[in-house]
N, C-alpha and C positions, 0 to 999 in steps of 0.2 A: 765312146762317149760313157763317163759315168753315169749309172741308173739315176741316182740322186737328183742329176740336174733336170731330165726332163721330166720328172715327178714333181720337184720343186715348181716348176716353169708351168706344169698342166694344173696345180695348186692354185696358183697366184690368178690363171685364168678364172678355175671354177669359183674361187671367192671375190669374182669381181665383182658382185651386186652388194657384197660388203663394206666395200671403199667408200661409198658415199657416208655409210652408217659411221665409218671410223672417222672419215674426215670431218663430219657433223661435231661427234664428240671433242675431236681435237680443238674446233673451233669453239664449242661452248666451253671448253677447259682454258681458252685463250693462249693456244699453243700454235694456231697459224693465222694467217694475215685473210681476212676476207675478201680482201680485195685482190689477192695474188692465187687465190685457191686453185687456178686453173693450172697454174705452174705445176704443182703435184700431180696433176695427171699429164703432166709432158707438154703444155701447150704454152706456147712463147707468150711473153708480154712485150716483146722486142723483134723487129726484123734481123735478120741475121745480117751483121754487116759483110761488106765485102774483102776478099782477100784472105790470107790464112787466120786461122782463127787458134788458138789453145785454151781447149776447157781445164781448168782446175776446180777438182771437186773436195773442199774441206768441210768437213761433216758440222763442225760447232765455232765456239769462240776462240778455244786454245786453236785447233787448227788453223782457221782464219788468221789469226795474227802473227803465227808462226810463217805462213806463205807471203804475207806483204814485203818482207824484204827482197824474196826470189821474184815475185811478181816485176817489182822495182827494178830490179838488176836485169832480168830477161828485158824487159821493155826499153832500158838504156842500153844495152850494149847491141841489140839485135832488130832486125826491120822487120819486127811480127806486129801488124797494125792492131790486132784485136786479141783481148781475152775474155773468155766466159767464165766467172768463179759462181760454182754453185756450194750450197750449203741447208743445211736442214732446219734450222732454229732461228725464232723470229729475234734473238739477241745477236747472233750472227748477223743477219742479215743488215740491223739497226747499225753496227759495229762497221760493216763492209759499206755501208752506203755513205758513212764520213771519210774513210779511208782509201776506199781503192781509186786509184789512179784513172784518168780519164780516159784510156782506151778499154776500161775492162766493164763488162756489163755482169750484174748480178741476178741469177734466177735461182730459185727455191729447186731443190734435188727432187724428181719426179719419184712415187711410190715404184718399189722394185717390182713392177707388173710388164712384162713384156711389150703389151700396145703402147703404155704408156712413155716406156724407154726407147721404142723406135719410133713413137711420134717424135718425141724430144731430139733423136739422133738425125732424122730426117730434115728436120728445120735448120737444126745446127751445124753440121756436117763439119765436127771439129777436124781438124788435121793433127793434133797431137792432145793427149789426154794426160793429165799428171794426177795420180789419185794420193789422198793424204791421209797419212797413218795407217787405219785400221778397218775402215767400214765397207768392210769386203760383200757386198750385194750382190747373190749370183748372176742376176740379169744383167744389172748394170753393167758389171764386168764381161761377161762373157759374150754378150749382143754387139759391146762395142769390140772386142777381137774379131767377132766374126765379119765384121767390115773391114779388117785389116788395117785398124788404124791403131799408131804405136800408143801403147799405155804405159805409163812407166810409176812405180810407187815410190813415192818421194816421203822421207821421214818416217819410213815404215817401223809399225811396230806391233807385237803379239802379244798381249798381255798374259799372265800364268792361266786365267780362268779360260781365256779363249784358246790358248795353246792346247789344253788339257780336252776341251771339248773337240777342237778339231782332229786331233790324233784318233779320235774314233771314228772320224770321216775322211782318213788320209787322201781316198780316192777323188771324193768332193772337193777337199781343199787343193787338193793339186790342180785340177781341172779349173778352177776360179784363178789360182797362182800364177799358173800358166797364161794367163791373159794378160800378163805383165811383161812386155819385152826386157825389164830392166826394174830391178827392186835394191832402194837404197835405202838401208836398215839405218836407225838413229842410234843403234847400240850392237856391239859384237852379240847379246844376248838375243835380240831379235832379229840379227841376220843368222844365227844359229836357228832359231824357232823357224823363220821362213823359209830355211833350207831343208829343215826337217819335214817341214808340211807339204814341200814339193815345188818351192818356187826356183826357179833356176836365174842364173846370172844375178846374183844378189852381191851386192857391195856394201859395208859397213861406213856410211859417209859421215856419220855424225848426225847430232841433233839439232835442227834448223832453229830450234827454239833459242839457243845459243847467239844466232844472228840477230835476234831481233832487239831494237834498241831500248833504251828507256821507254815506259809507257809515258804519252802525254800528259798534260796538265793543264787545265786553266790557272792560268797563273794569279789572277785577279782572285778566282775562287779559294786557292790556297791561301792567299795572304789573308782573307775574310777568316777562314777555318783557324788559323794560325793567330790571327787576334784573338777571336773569341776562346781559344783554351791554352794562352799563353803560358799560363801559372800550373797547366795540369800535366800530371803524367799520362799520356795516351799509350794504349794497346789495342792491336786490331786483330779480329778474329777474321781472315778474307776467306771468301769463296766456301762458307760453310756449307753442309748438308744437313739435312734432316737428323737431329742427335745431338749436331754438334754444337748448336746454339744453348743448348741447357748446360753442355759442360761448360761454354765459356761464362755463361751466366755464374756457375758455381763457382767457378776461377774467381770472377769479378768481386762475388761476396766475402771470397776469404782476401782477395787483395786488398780490399777496402779496409781490412782491420790495420794493415801498415801504411796502406796509400789511401788516407780517407778522402782524398781529393782526386782521385783517379777517372778516368774516364776510357769507358770499352766502346769500340765501335766495332759492331758486326756488319760484314758486307755478305749476304748470302748468295749463293752461288745462282740461284734462282730467284729474281728480284720480287716476280709474284707472290713469295711467301713472306713478305715483308710484314704485313698486316698481322699475318697467323703467329710469326714470333715475338711480335711487340703484344700482342694481347697476352701470349703465354707468360712472357716475362712480367709485364703490367700486372697479372694477377698474385705474382708473388711480392709484390710491394715495391718496385724498383720504378725510377722516375724513368719514363723511355720517351725518347722522339725519334720520328720517323722522317728521314730524308726523301723517300717518296711522297709524303704529304707536305712537303714543303714546311716541316717543323724546323725553327730555329734554335740552335744549339744555347743552352742557357746556363748558369753557373750552376744549378741544382740537377743538370742532364747525366743521368749514370751510365745509360747505355744509350748509344745513337745506332739505330738500324739505318744502315746507309743502302736502301735498295733501290738502287738505280743501275743504270747503265753506261760503262763506258768511264767511268770515275776510278778504276783502280790507281792509277796513276796519281792522284789526289791523295787517296790515304795511306798508300805504301810512304808517301813522303812525309805525311802527318804524323804517322804512328813512330815510336822508336821501337817497338816490337813488335812483329808478326806472327802470329799463327796462321800455317798454312792449312786451308781446309781440306777435306775429302780425305783425310790422313786418319782419323780415330775412328770414324767408319770404313770396312772393308772396301773401299771404293780407288784404291789405287793414288790418292792424292793430286792437288792442282800443282803450278808451276812454281817452284820455288825460287828460279832466276828472277822472275821479274821482281820480288822484294830487295834481292840481293843487287841488282844493278842500281837499286833506289835507297841502300845503306839503312835497310830497316832489318835488326836483327831478327833471325829467323828461327823458328820452332815448329815441328810438325810431328806428327802422331806415327804410328809403327807402320802403317799401311801406304807406303810411297811406290807399289809398282810401276804406278805409270812413268817415274822418272826413276828406275833404279840405280841408273849409274849417275845422275845428279846428284840426288840424297846420298849415296854413298859417298861422293868425293866431297861435300859438304861435312858429312860428318867426321870422316876420316881427317879432313883437314880444319876440324871445329869451326867449320865457319855455320854450322848449326846445331840444335839441340834436339833429340827426339823427347817427346813427353807422352803419357800413357791415359792421362784423364787429368780430373778437376785440381788434385793435389798438385801433381808433378807440374802442370800446367801453370798454376799461381805463384809456385816455387821459384821456376824456371824465369817466370816473367818479373817476378820480384827483384830476383837476384840480378837481371840487366836492368831493369829501373835503377836500382840502386846503386850500380856501380858503373859509371860511365867508362873506365877504362877497359873493364870486361868486354863492355858490348862495343866499344870502338875496334877491339882485337877481335872480336868475331865477327862483327860487320866487314872489317878490312879482309879476312880470310875468307870470306863469302864472296866479297866484291872480285876478289882472284880467279876464285874458280868461275863464276859468272862471266868474266871478261877474257878467260885463257882458251878460248876457242876460237880466234879471228879467222881460221881458215875455212870453216865449214861452208858457208857458202859460196866460197871459189870452190871447194870440192864437188859441192853438187852441180853447180854451173859447168863445171868441166865435163860431167857426167852427160849431163844434159844436152851442150852443144852439138855434138855429131845428130842427134834427133833433130834439134832444131833446125841445124844448116840443110840436113834432108831436106824439112818439110818446107823450107824459104825456096829451095832448090824446085820442088813439084810443083808449089803454087806460081812459080814465075813462068813456067813451061807454056 
């Protein structure tokens, strides 16, 4: 055993008294559900259902959405009666409450302390674990493996920053990654990084985000919004992070010189920041409305802050052009496949390392453009709004990229089926 794992485990035991302080801080910050806080200590909110159980862990919203087609596909083709889905954020919990099928239960993932993890595993006793993308918690992974529960990394990825850090601790990373009996990477780059860090049985299965259908929409709300903005050019700054809203507003001011009636919609990645963003932009003299406060769009609205959850499908359909956030700040970018599927012309910044293959394909095919700041963002938005044919061509190329990977879900299922079949056989004995 690598010496770092027992040190880490002992540290999480000794730091136990500080967990309540940490959780109280998260509660005060609005980052935890006070009615479900015990789930973070591994204590269940539901009894374990009878029969076999697959546990899927998806850290946040993006990972959760990418798993929905896989969850539905497994339940359709296999006699798996139950699924447990865990995540770690309030937004993902709200989304999953709306979209999970009847056979699936949602719980918050326990904090990575051996006592909490073992309490969780003792209760749920999963027959198979599917771990999504890159949240490699040492106790959660190795304690599952210690019980000889098959564990698969699905849609696995390793960011450049994480890879650089793990390279200094290869023995530790190898011990964690060896908990997985199979690693299904979302790209060749990720497959190579996982193998380099010590993972075995690594397969490049492709990115499951390509298998996600277009985001849903409330058609009545879409009609209402289109009626309110019918004569106005609209562009969207989607899933923005701190620092990007200011760039979007600077771009808006430049755009309004050429498009006096333009509407800029900003959807912050974390809706709780909506009031702060609105206040800052209002200080600079703009007319701002917040969806989170129930404000209605008016003819005078310049900036519309859509600080709600689960409505990206509405705003991708509404906006002719979308800037994909988390990409002007060095955080790796958000998912550009979603606006591509809904035919909104795509722009993003230089930091798209969360989606290296997708962003490269979009740029090479001219299905997206890269921007670097307010000036280039304003120029690109203006060019696309002013030239419908150019916008149509870019959107068409992006749609071809987004819809050109129809076999990925089948590939992943093919790899998982032997493990699911073994699980079913064992539970019937």
